[in-house]
KEGUSE-7853 format. One record per residue: x, y negated, z negated of N, C-alpha, C, O in turn; residue in one letter. Coordinates in steps of 0.2 Angstrom, whole numbers, padded with zeros to 4 digits, always signed. Layout:
XYZXYZXYZXYZA
...
! end
This chain:
-0026+0161+0008-0025+0158+0016-0024+0167+0020-0019+0170+0017M
-0026+0170+0024-0023+0175+0026-0020+0174+0032-0015+0176+0035R
-0025+0167+0036-0020+0167+0044-0021+0161+0044-0026+0159+0039H
-0019+0156+0048-0018+0149+0053-0020+0150+0059-0016+0150+0064L
-0026+0151+0060-0028+0153+0069-0032+0148+0071-0032+0148+0077L
-0036+0142+0068-0038+0137+0070-0039+0132+0064-0039+0134+0059S
-0038+0125+0065-0037+0118+0060-0045+0119+0058-0047+0114+0054A
-0049+0122+0060-0058+0121+0058-0058+0129+0052-0063+0130+0049G
-0053+0132+0051-0053+0136+0047-0053+0135+0038-0056+0137+0033D
-0048+0128+0040-0046+0125+0034-0051+0120+0031-0052+0114+0034L
-0055+0122+0025-0058+0115+0020-0054+0110+0019-0048+0109+0019S
-0059+0106+0017-0054+0099+0013-0049+0102+0008-0043+0101+0007L
-0054+0106+0004-0047+0105-0002-0041+0108+0003-0036+0105+0003A
-0042+0114+0006-0036+0118+0010-0031+0113+0012-0025+0112+0010E
-0035+0111+0017-0031+0103+0021-0027+0100+0015-0021+0102+0014A
-0029+0098+0011-0026+0093+0006-0021+0097+0002-0016+0094-0001S
-0022+0103+0000-0017+0105-0002-0009+0108+0001-0004+0110-0001A
-0012+0108+0008-0006+0109+0011-0002+0103+0014+0004+0103+0016I
-0005+0098+0014-0002+0091+0014+0002+0090+0008+0007+0087+0009L
-0002+0091+0002+0003+0089-0002+0009+0092-0003+0014+0088-0004D
+0010+0101-0003+0015+0103-0002+0021+0103+0001+0027+0104+0000V
+0018+0100+0006+0022+0098+0012+0027+0091+0011+0032+0089+0014A
+0023+0088+0006+0027+0081+0002+0032+0081+0000+0037+0078+0001D
+0028+0088-0004+0038+0091-0008+0041+0094-0005+0046+0096-0007E
+0039+0096+0000+0045+0100+0004+0048+0095+0009+0053+0097+0012M
+0045+0088+0008+0048+0081+0012+0055+0081+0010+0059+0079+0014H
+0055+0082+0002+0058+0080-0002+0064+0084-0001+0070+0081-0002T
+0064+0091+0001+0068+0094+0001+0076+0093+0009+0082+0093+0009I
+0069+0092+0012+0072+0091+0020+0076+0084+0019+0078+0081+0024Q
+0076+0081+0013+0081+0073+0015+0088+0075+0009+0091+0070+0006Q
+0091+0082+0007+0094+0084+0004+0100+0087+0009+0100+0090+0014R
+0105+0086+0005+0111+0089+0009+0110+0096+0011+0109+0099+0016Q
+0110+0100+0005+0109+0108+0005+0100+0108+0006+0096+0107+0001I
+0098+0110+0011+0091+0112+0011+0089+0119+0012+0086+0122+0017K
+0090+0121+0006+0089+0128+0005+0085+0131-0004+0087+0130-0010K
+0079+0136-0001+0075+0137-0004+0074+0144-0007+0073+0148-0002L
+0074+0146-0013+0073+0153-0012+0067+0154-0014+0065+0158-0019P
+0061+0152-0009+0053+0154-0009+0051+0160-0007+0047+0164-0010T
+0055+0160-0001+0053+0168+0003+0060+0173+0006+0061+0177+0010L
+0062+0172+0000+0069+0177+0001+0064+0184+0002+0059+0185-0001R
+0068+0186+0005+0066+0196+0008+0060+0196+0012+0058+0202+0013G
+0056+0189+0014+0051+0189+0018+0055+0189+0024+0061+0188+0025R
+0050+0190+0029+0052+0192+0037+0046+0188+0042+0040+0189+0043T
+0050+0183+0044+0046+0180+0049+0047+0180+0056+0052+0177+0057V
+0043+0182+0062+0044+0183+0069+0040+0179+0073+0034+0179+0074I
+0046+0173+0076+0041+0168+0079+0041+0171+0087+0045+0173+0091N
+0035+0172+0087+0037+0176+0096+0032+0171+0099+0026+0170+0098M
+0038+0167+0105+0033+0164+0111+0033+0163+0115+0039+0163+0117F
+0030+0163+0119+0027+0166+0125+0028+0163+0132+0029+0164+0138F
+0028+0155+0128+0029+0150+0131+0035+0144+0130+0039+0145+0124E
+0036+0139+0134+0043+0136+0131+0042+0131+0127+0037+0127+0128D
+0046+0131+0122+0045+0125+0116+0050+0123+0113+0054+0128+0111S
+0052+0117+0112+0056+0115+0107+0057+0113+0101+0061+0115+0097T
+0051+0108+0100+0047+0107+0093+0046+0110+0088+0048+0109+0082R
+0040+0115+0091+0037+0120+0086+0042+0125+0083+0044+0127+0077T
+0045+0127+0091+0048+0133+0088+0056+0132+0083+0058+0134+0078R
+0057+0129+0085+0064+0127+0080+0061+0122+0073+0066+0121+0069T
+0054+0119+0072+0054+0117+0066+0052+0123+0061+0053+0123+0055S
+0047+0129+0066+0044+0133+0064+0051+0138+0062+0050+0141+0057F
+0057+0139+0064+0064+0141+0062+0066+0138+0057+0067+0141+0051E
+0068+0132+0058+0071+0129+0051+0067+0130+0046+0069+0130+0041M
+0060+0129+0047+0057+0132+0042+0058+0135+0036+0060+0134+0030A
+0058+0143+0041+0058+0148+0037+0064+0150+0034+0065+0153+0029G
+0070+0147+0038+0077+0148+0035+0078+0145+0029+0081+0148+0025K
+0074+0139+0028+0076+0132+0023+0072+0135+0018+0071+0132+0012W
+0069+0142+0019+0063+0145+0011+0067+0153+0011+0063+0158+0010M
+0072+0154+0013+0075+0158+0014+0073+0165+0015+0073+0171+0013S
+0069+0163+0021+0065+0170+0023+0070+0175+0031+0075+0172+0032A
+0069+0179+0033+0074+0181+0036+0070+0180+0043+0065+0183+0044D
+0072+0175+0046+0067+0173+0054+0071+0176+0058+0077+0176+0058T
+0066+0178+0065+0068+0182+0072+0065+0180+0077+0059+0181+0076I
+0067+0175+0082+0064+0174+0086+0063+0177+0093+0068+0178+0097N
+0058+0179+0095+0057+0183+0102+0052+0178+0105+0047+0175+0102I
+0055+0177+0114+0054+0173+0117+0050+0183+0123+0052+0189+0122S
+0045+0181+0129+0041+0185+0132+0050+0188+0136+0051+0194+0134A
+0053+0186+0139+0058+0186+0141+0064+0192+0139+0068+0195+0142K
+0062+0190+0132+0067+0196+0129+0066+0202+0127+0069+0207+0125G
+0058+0200+0127+0052+0208+0124+0051+0212+0128+0052+0212+0134S
+0049+0216+0125+0046+0222+0131+0039+0222+0135+0036+0227+0136S
+0038+0215+0135+0031+0213+0139+0035+0213+0145+0033+0216+0150T
+0040+0209+0145+0044+0207+0152+0043+0215+0155+0040+0216+0161S
+0044+0219+0151+0044+0228+0154+0039+0231+0156+0039+0236+0160K
+0032+0227+0154+0027+0229+0155+0021+0231+0150+0016+0233+0152G
+0023+0232+0144+0022+0233+0136+0015+0227+0136+0015+0221+0138E
+0012+0230+0133+0004+0226+0131+0007+0221+0125+0011+0222+0121S
+0004+0217+0124+0006+0213+0119+0001+0217+0112+0002+0215+0107L
-0001+0220+0114-0005+0224+0108-0001+0231+0104+0000+0232+0099R
+0003+0233+0111+0008+0237+0109+0015+0234+0106+0019+0237+0102D
+0015+0227+0108+0021+0225+0105+0020+0221+0099+0025+0217+0097T
+0015+0221+0097+0013+0216+0092+0011+0224+0086+0014+0223+0081M
+0009+0228+0085+0011+0233+0084+0015+0239+0081+0015+0243+0076L
+0021+0239+0088+0027+0242+0087+0032+0233+0080+0034+0235+0075T
+0032+0228+0083+0034+0226+0075+0030+0225+0069+0032+0223+0063L
+0024+0226+0071+0022+0225+0064+0023+0230+0058+0024+0229+0052D
+0024+0238+0061+0026+0244+0060+0033+0244+0056+0035+0248+0052A
+0038+0237+0058+0044+0236+0054+0042+0233+0047+0047+0235+0043M
+0039+0231+0045+0035+0229+0042+0037+0220+0041+0037+0218+0035G
+0037+0218+0046+0036+0211+0047+0029+0208+0043+0023+0209+0044T
+0032+0202+0037+0027+0199+0034+0022+0194+0038+0017+0193+0035D
+0025+0189+0044+0022+0185+0046+0023+0184+0052+0029+0184+0053C
+0019+0183+0058+0020+0180+0064+0019+0175+0067+0014+0175+0070F
+0022+0171+0068+0020+0164+0072+0020+0164+0082+0024+0163+0086V
+0015+0164+0081+0014+0166+0089+0014+0161+0094+0012+0157+0090I
+0014+0160+0099+0013+0154+0106+0012+0159+0110+0016+0164+0110R
+0005+0158+0115+0002+0160+0119+0001+0156+0126+0001+0150+0125H
+0001+0159+0131-0002+0154+0136-0012+0155+0137-0016+0151+0139G
-0012+0160+0136-0019+0162+0136-0023+0160+0127-0021+0161+0121S
-0029+0157+0129-0033+0155+0124-0036+0160+0120-0039+0164+0124S
-0037+0161+0115-0039+0165+0109-0033+0170+0109-0035+0175+0106G
-0027+0171+0112-0024+0178+0112-0022+0179+0104-0023+0184+0101A
-0019+0174+0101-0017+0173+0096-0023+0175+0088-0021+0178+0082V
-0028+0174+0089-0034+0177+0085-0036+0184+0087-0040+0187+0084A
-0033+0185+0093-0033+0193+0095-0028+0196+0093-0029+0203+0093Q
-0024+0193+0092-0018+0197+0090-0018+0198+0082-0014+0202+0080A
-0022+0196+0077-0021+0193+0072-0026+0200+0070-0026+0203+0065A
-0030+0201+0075-0035+0208+0072-0031+0214+0072-0035+0219+0070G
-0023+0215+0074-0020+0220+0077-0016+0222+0071-0014+0227+0070W
-0015+0215+0066-0008+0219+0061-0009+0217+0057-0014+0213+0057V
-0005+0220+0050-0006+0221+0046-0003+0213+0040-0004+0211+0035R
+0002+0209+0046+0007+0205+0044-0003+0198+0044-0009+0197+0045A
+0004+0194+0041+0000+0185+0044+0002+0183+0049+0008+0183+0051H
-0002+0180+0052-0003+0175+0059-0002+0168+0059-0008+0166+0058V
+0001+0165+0059+0000+0156+0062-0001+0157+0069+0002+0162+0072V
-0006+0153+0072-0006+0149+0079-0002+0143+0082-0004+0137+0083N
+0002+0145+0084+0008+0141+0087+0005+0139+0095+0008+0137+0100A
-0002+0139+0094-0006+0136+0100-0004+0141+0108+0001+0143+0112G
-0011+0141+0106-0015+0148+0111-0019+0142+0119-0025+0139+0119D
-0013+0144+0124-0019+0141+0130-0019+0133+0129-0015+0129+0127G
-0026+0132+0132-0028+0126+0131-0033+0125+0125-0037+0121+0125T
-0032+0129+0119-0037+0130+0114-0033+0126+0109-0033+0120+0109H
-0030+0129+0103-0028+0124+0097-0022+0126+0097-0019+0130+0100E
-0018+0121+0090-0013+0121+0087-0013+0116+0080-0012+0110+0080H
-0015+0121+0076-0017+0120+0073-0012+0117+0066-0014+0115+0060P
-0006+0118+0068+0002+0117+0064+0001+0109+0067+0002+0105+0063T
+0000+0108+0073+0003+0101+0076-0003+0096+0072-0001+0091+0068Q
-0009+0097+0073-0016+0091+0068-0012+0092+0062-0012+0086+0060A
-0009+0097+0058-0008+0095+0050-0003+0091+0051-0004+0085+0048L
+0003+0092+0054+0009+0086+0054+0004+0080+0057-0001+0078+0053L
+0004+0078+0061-0001+0075+0064-0003+0071+0058-0001+0065+0057D
-0008+0075+0053-0012+0070+0048-0006+0066+0043-0006+0061+0041A
+0001+0073+0042+0006+0071+0038+0009+0062+0039+0011+0058+0035F
+0009+0063+0044+0014+0057+0046+0008+0052+0047+0009+0046+0045A
+0003+0053+0049-0002+0045+0045-0004+0046+0039-0005+0040+0038M
-0005+0049+0033-0005+0050+0027+0003+0043+0027+0003+0037+0027R
+0006+0047+0028+0012+0042+0024+0012+0036+0026+0013+0032+0021R
+0010+0034+0032+0008+0029+0035+0003+0024+0031+0004+0019+0028H
-0002+0028+0031-0008+0025+0028-0006+0023+0018-0009+0020+0014F
+0001+0026+0015+0003+0025+0009-0003+0027+0004-0003+0025-0002G
-0006+0031+0005-0014+0037+0002-0011+0042+0004-0008+0044+0008E
-0013+0045-0002-0014+0054-0003-0020+0057-0007-0023+0053-0009G
-0022+0063-0008-0028+0064-0010-0032+0066-0005-0030+0066+0001G
-0038+0068-0006-0042+0070-0003-0047+0064+0000-0052+0066+0003E
-0045+0059+0000-0049+0053+0000-0045+0047+0005-0045+0041+0006D
-0040+0053+0008-0033+0048+0011-0036+0045+0019-0033+0040+0021A
-0041+0047+0021-0044+0046+0028-0051+0043+0028-0054+0040+0032F
-0053+0045+0022-0061+0039+0023-0060+0033+0027-0057+0028+0026A
-0064+0035+0033-0064+0027+0033-0061+0025+0040-0064+0020+0044G
-0054+0029+0041-0051+0028+0045-0052+0030+0052-0053+0036+0053K
-0053+0026+0057-0050+0026+0065-0046+0030+0069-0040+0030+0070R
-0049+0033+0070-0043+0038+0075-0044+0037+0081-0050+0038+0082I
-0040+0035+0089-0041+0035+0095-0037+0040+0099-0031+0039+0100A
-0040+0044+0100-0035+0049+0105-0038+0051+0110-0043+0053+0112I
-0032+0050+0115-0032+0045+0122-0027+0049+0127-0021+0049+0127V
-0030+0053+0132-0025+0055+0138-0029+0062+0141-0036+0062+0142G
-0026+0065+0143-0029+0073+0145-0031+0074+0142-0026+0077+0139D
-0036+0076+0139-0040+0079+0133-0041+0088+0137-0041+0094+0135L
-0041+0087+0143-0044+0096+0146-0039+0100+0145-0040+0105+0142L
-0035+0098+0146-0028+0104+0146-0025+0104+0137-0023+0109+0134H
-0026+0099+0133-0021+0099+0127-0025+0104+0124-0031+0104+0125S
-0021+0108+0119-0023+0112+0113-0023+0108+0106-0025+0109+0100R
-0018+0102+0108-0018+0096+0102-0025+0094+0098-0026+0094+0092V
-0029+0092+0106-0035+0087+0104-0039+0092+0100-0042+0089+0095V
-0041+0098+0101-0046+0100+0097-0044+0102+0090-0048+0100+0086R
-0039+0104+0090-0037+0103+0082-0037+0096+0079-0039+0095+0073S
-0034+0092+0082-0036+0087+0078-0041+0082+0077-0042+0078+0072N
-0046+0084+0082-0054+0084+0082-0058+0087+0075-0061+0084+0072V
-0056+0092+0075-0058+0098+0069-0055+0096+0062-0058+0094+0056L
-0050+0096+0063-0045+0093+0057-0047+0085+0052-0047+0083+0046L
-0048+0083+0058-0050+0074+0056-0056+0074+0055-0058+0072+0049Q
-0059+0077+0058-0068+0078+0056-0069+0080+0049-0074+0078+0046R
-0063+0084+0045-0065+0089+0039-0060+0083+0032-0061+0083+0026T
-0057+0079+0036-0051+0075+0033-0056+0068+0032-0054+0064+0027L
-0061+0066+0036-0065+0062+0035-0064+0054+0038-0066+0049+0035G
-0060+0056+0044-0060+0051+0049-0066+0048+0052-0071+0049+0049S
-0064+0045+0057-0069+0042+0064-0065+0042+0070-0061+0038+0070Q
-0067+0046+0074-0061+0049+0077-0067+0049+0085-0072+0052+0086V
-0062+0044+0089-0066+0043+0097-0060+0044+0101-0054+0041+0101T
-0063+0051+0107-0060+0053+0112-0062+0047+0117-0067+0043+0117L
-0054+0046+0122-0054+0042+0128-0050+0045+0134-0044+0048+0134V
-0054+0046+0138-0051+0050+0144-0054+0046+0149-0058+0042+0148A
-0052+0049+0156-0057+0047+0162-0062+0053+0162-0062+0057+0158P
-0067+0053+0167-0071+0059+0167-0069+0065+0168-0070+0071+0165P
-0064+0064+0173-0063+0070+0176-0058+0074+0171-0057+0080+0172T
-0055+0071+0164-0051+0075+0160-0054+0077+0153-0050+0080+0149L
-0062+0076+0154-0066+0078+0147-0066+0086+0146-0068+0088+0151L
-0064+0090+0142-0066+0097+0141-0073+0097+0141-0076+0092+0139P
-0076+0103+0144-0082+0104+0145-0083+0106+0138-0080+0108+0133T
-0091+0104+0138-0095+0102+0131-0093+0097+0126-0096+0098+0121G
-0088+0092+0127-0086+0089+0124-0090+0085+0117-0088+0083+0112V
-0096+0085+0123-0102+0081+0118-0106+0084+0112-0110+0082+0108E
-0103+0090+0113-0105+0095+0107-0099+0095+0100-0099+0100+0096Q
-0095+0091+0099-0088+0090+0094-0090+0085+0090-0086+0082+0086W
-0095+0082+0090-0098+0077+0086-0093+0071+0084-0093+0068+0078G
-0089+0070+0089-0084+0063+0089-0088+0058+0094-0094+0061+0096V
-0086+0052+0096-0087+0047+0100-0082+0048+0105-0076+0047+0104A
-0086+0049+0112-0084+0050+0119-0082+0043+0121-0085+0038+0119V
-0078+0043+0125-0078+0035+0130-0074+0035+0133-0069+0038+0131T
-0074+0032+0139-0069+0031+0147-0066+0026+0146-0060+0025+0150S
-0068+0020+0142-0067+0014+0140-0062+0013+0137-0064+0012+0131D
-0053+0012+0136-0046+0014+0131-0048+0006+0128-0045+0005+0123F
-0051+0001+0132-0049-0007+0130-0054-0009+0125-0055-0014+0122D
-0059-0003+0126-0064-0004+0120-0065-0001+0114-0070-0001+0110E
-0059+0002+0114-0059+0005+0107-0051+0002+0101-0050+0003+0095V
-0047+0000+0107-0040-0001+0107-0039-0005+0100-0037-0002+0095V
-0041-0012+0100-0042-0015+0097-0045-0013+0088-0044-0015+0082G
-0048-0010+0090-0051-0005+0081-0048-0001+0078-0050+0000+0072A
-0042+0004+0082-0042+0008+0078-0037+0008+0075-0033+0003+0077A
-0035+0012+0068-0030+0013+0064-0025+0018+0064-0021+0020+0059D
-0026+0021+0071-0020+0027+0073-0023+0029+0082-0028+0031+0083V
-0017+0027+0087-0018+0027+0094-0016+0034+0094-0010+0035+0091V
-0017+0039+0096-0014+0046+0097-0014+0046+0103-0020+0046+0105M
-0008+0045+0108-0008+0046+0115-0005+0054+0117+0001+0056+0114M
-0009+0057+0121-0007+0064+0124-0005+0063+0130-0008+0059+0134L
+0002+0068+0133+0004+0070+0137+0000+0073+0144-0003+0079+0145R
+0000+0068+0148-0004+0070+0154+0001+0077+0157+0007+0076+0160V
-0002+0085+0156+0001+0090+0157+0001+0093+0165-0002+0098+0167Q
+0005+0087+0170+0005+0089+0177+0006+0096+0180+0004+0098+0185R
+0011+0100+0176+0011+0107+0175+0005+0111+0177+0004+0116+0180E
+0000+0108+0172-0006+0111+0172-0012+0108+0179-0016+0112+0181R
-0011+0103+0182-0017+0104+0186-0014+0105+0192-0008+0105+0195M
-0020+0105+0195-0021+0109+0202-0025+0105+0206-0031+0106+0205Q
-0025+0099+0210-0030+0095+0211-0028+0089+0207-0024+0087+0203G
-0033+0085+0210-0033+0076+0211-0035+0075+0202-0041+0074+0203G
-0034+0074+0195-0039+0072+0190-0039+0065+0193-0045+0063+0194F
-0033+0061+0194-0033+0053+0192-0032+0053+0199-0030+0058+0202F
-0034+0045+0204-0028+0044+0211-0021+0044+0211-0017+0047+0214P
-0019+0040+0207-0013+0040+0208-0009+0037+0199-0012+0034+0194T
-0005+0040+0199-0001+0039+0191+0000+0033+0191+0002+0031+0185A
-0001+0027+0194+0000+0019+0194-0006+0016+0190-0006+0012+0186R
-0014+0021+0192-0018+0019+0192-0022+0021+0184-0026+0018+0180E
-0018+0029+0182-0018+0031+0176-0015+0025+0172-0018+0024+0167Y
-0010+0023+0173-0007+0019+0167-0011+0014+0165-0012+0012+0159T
-0012+0011+0170-0018+0004+0170-0024+0005+0167-0026+0001+0165E
-0027+0011+0166-0033+0012+0164-0032+0014+0157-0035+0012+0152L
-0027+0020+0155-0028+0025+0150-0022+0024+0147-0021+0028+0143Y
-0015+0020+0150-0010+0021+0146-0008+0014+0140-0010+0009+0141G
-0005+0017+0134-0002+0012+0129+0004+0008+0132+0010+0008+0131L
+0000+0004+0138+0005-0001+0140+0009-0008+0134+0006-0008+0129T
+0014-0012+0136+0014-0018+0132+0008-0022+0130+0007-0025+0125P
+0004-0022+0134-0003-0026+0134-0008-0023+0129-0011-0027+0125E
-0009-0018+0128-0012-0015+0124-0010-0013+0117-0014-0011+0113R
-0002-0014+0117+0002-0014+0112+0001-0019+0107-0002-0018+0101L
+0002-0025+0111+0001-0032+0106-0008-0033+0105-0010-0038+0103A
-0011-0029+0106-0019-0028+0106-0022-0024+0098-0028-0024+0096R
-0016-0021+0094-0017-0016+0091-0018-0021+0084-0015-0027+0083L
-0023-0018+0080-0023-0024+0075-0016-0022+0070-0013-0017+0071K
-0015-0027+0064-0010-0026+0061-0010-0019+0057-0015-0017+0053P
-0004-0016+0057-0006-0010+0052-0006-0004+0059-0002+0000+0057G
-0009-0003+0065-0010+0003+0066-0003+0006+0069+0003+0003+0072A
-0005+0012+0069+0000+0016+0071-0001+0020+0077-0007+0022+0079A
+0006+0021+0080+0004+0025+0085+0008+0032+0085+0013+0032+0082I
+0005+0037+0087+0007+0044+0088+0006+0046+0095+0002+0045+0100C
+0011+0052+0094+0012+0057+0101+0015+0063+0101+0021+0064+0099H
+0010+0069+0101+0014+0075+0099+0020+0079+0102+0022+0084+0101P
+0023+0074+0108+0027+0077+0113+0028+0083+0117+0025+0088+0115G
+0030+0083+0122+0036+0078+0125+0031+0073+0128+0026+0074+0131P
+0036+0065+0127+0031+0060+0132+0033+0062+0140+0037+0066+0142M
+0030+0055+0143+0028+0054+0150+0031+0048+0149+0028+0044+0152N
+0035+0045+0146+0036+0038+0147+0035+0034+0154+0038+0036+0159R
+0031+0029+0154+0029+0026+0159+0023+0028+0162+0021+0023+0165G
+0019+0031+0162+0014+0035+0162+0009+0035+0157+0005+0030+0157L
+0008+0039+0152+0004+0038+0146+0006+0032+0139+0002+0030+0134E
+0012+0031+0140+0016+0028+0135+0022+0025+0138+0027+0028+0141I
+0021+0018+0135+0025+0013+0137+0031+0015+0132+0031+0018+0126S
+0039+0013+0136+0043+0013+0132+0045+0009+0126+0049+0010+0121S
+0040+0002+0126+0039-0003+0121+0033+0001+0116+0033-0001+0111E
+0030+0005+0117+0026+0007+0112+0028+0013+0109+0026+0014+0103A
+0033+0017+0113+0035+0023+0110+0039+0023+0107+0041+0028+0104A
+0042+0016+0106+0051+0014+0102+0047+0009+0098+0052+0007+0094D
+0044+0007+0097+0040+0001+0094+0040+0001+0086+0038+0006+0084A
+0042-0004+0080+0041-0001+0074+0035+0002+0072+0036+0004+0066A
+0030+0002+0074+0023+0006+0071+0022+0012+0073+0016+0014+0072N
+0027+0016+0078+0027+0022+0082+0030+0026+0076+0034+0025+0072S
+0025+0034+0075+0026+0036+0071+0029+0044+0074+0029+0050+0071L
+0033+0042+0081+0033+0048+0085+0039+0053+0081+0038+0058+0078I
+0042+0050+0081+0050+0055+0077+0046+0055+0068+0049+0059+0064L
+0042+0053+0067+0041+0054+0060+0037+0061+0060+0036+0064+0055E
+0034+0062+0066+0027+0067+0067+0034+0074+0068+0033+0080+0067Q
+0039+0071+0071+0044+0075+0073+0048+0080+0066+0050+0086+0065V
+0048+0075+0063+0052+0076+0055+0047+0080+0051+0049+0084+0047T
+0042+0079+0051+0035+0078+0047+0032+0088+0049+0027+0090+0045A
+0035+0091+0055+0034+0096+0058+0038+0101+0054+0035+0106+0052G
+0043+0101+0052+0048+0105+0047+0043+0106+0041+0040+0111+0040V
+0042+0101+0037+0038+0100+0030+0032+0105+0030+0030+0110+0027S
+0029+0102+0035+0022+0105+0037+0021+0111+0037+0016+0114+0035V
+0026+0115+0041+0026+0122+0043+0029+0127+0036+0027+0132+0033R
+0035+0122+0033+0036+0125+0026+0029+0126+0023+0027+0132+0021M
+0027+0120+0021+0021+0120+0018+0017+0127+0021+0017+0132+0018S
+0015+0127+0025+0011+0131+0029+0012+0140+0028+0008+0144+0026V
+0019+0142+0028+0024+0147+0028+0023+0149+0018+0023+0155+0016L
+0023+0143+0014+0022+0144+0009+0013+0147+0006+0012+0150+0001Y
+0008+0144+0011+0005+0147+0006+0001+0153+0008-0004+0156+0005H
+0004+0155+0014+0004+0162+0018+0006+0166+0014+0002+0171+0011L
+0015+0166+0013+0019+0171+0010+0020+0168+0003+0026+0170+0002L
+0019+0165+0000+0023+0162-0007+0021+0166-0013+0025+0169-0017G
+0013+0166-0012+0010+0170-0016+0007+0174-0015+0003+0176-0020G
+0009+0179-0009+0006+0186-0007+0012+0190-0009+0017+0187-0010S
+0010+0197-0012+0015+0201-0015+0013+0208-0009+0016+0214-0008S
+0008+0205-0007+0008+0212-0001+0011+0212+0005+0010+0216+0009E
! end
């Protein structure tokens, strides 16, 4: 792997290898002393031009637990706040001998563009409403552990329902690409106003009827309603949205035995997901958070662990 810019860049073998190594990293995560010498001498710079808690912290922990020198840079603390272009900032940091950049940016495509400017490896930690490949990988990791299966056939025949604000989500596109590679059957559920343009070309089922799919899904993934990105009325009221597209206690009761609940966070409790569902025994939400460190350790290992350049 040279970069990880899109979940669609991963073959089945590559995605499975990342998940397999993440399983090994997960055992490290449970130790009292969480330290490996794997990336000693490597420098990883986390560049976050948007706010983040889970992704930024887990990448920082992943780098430090593998002994990499990890540096965090935000837009406010960088020269971009003085008017310097992203390109000049990237070239400057690359010239210092950086081995890997982990970048989150508010503009779709910005991370892929940055990867073309630098010598270092680049990981897309979320670009606009485009993609978030490590989130899709950690979601898959949590699901696979829930299924109790490993290998390249772990997702064969599994039904994944992704529900909510698909229009503004960077998570949904990466999950669709990765889950199709892994062999799942994906159904997208959202009101017509919150469907991305061209979604009919994604090669997955699309419906506006949550009740039609909730009882058949092996995993129900709820997406946050991103009200900060909305300008205008995408749905009449929050109450109506919850009634039609929320994982309410009533829909929770209709999940088939063994079905899991996912949410990439942060959650709007009482809007897209009820507290009963978020805290249910079959909820993988905290497992997803835990998986974030293991998976990002694996990604950094695959990018930097065997490279001498």
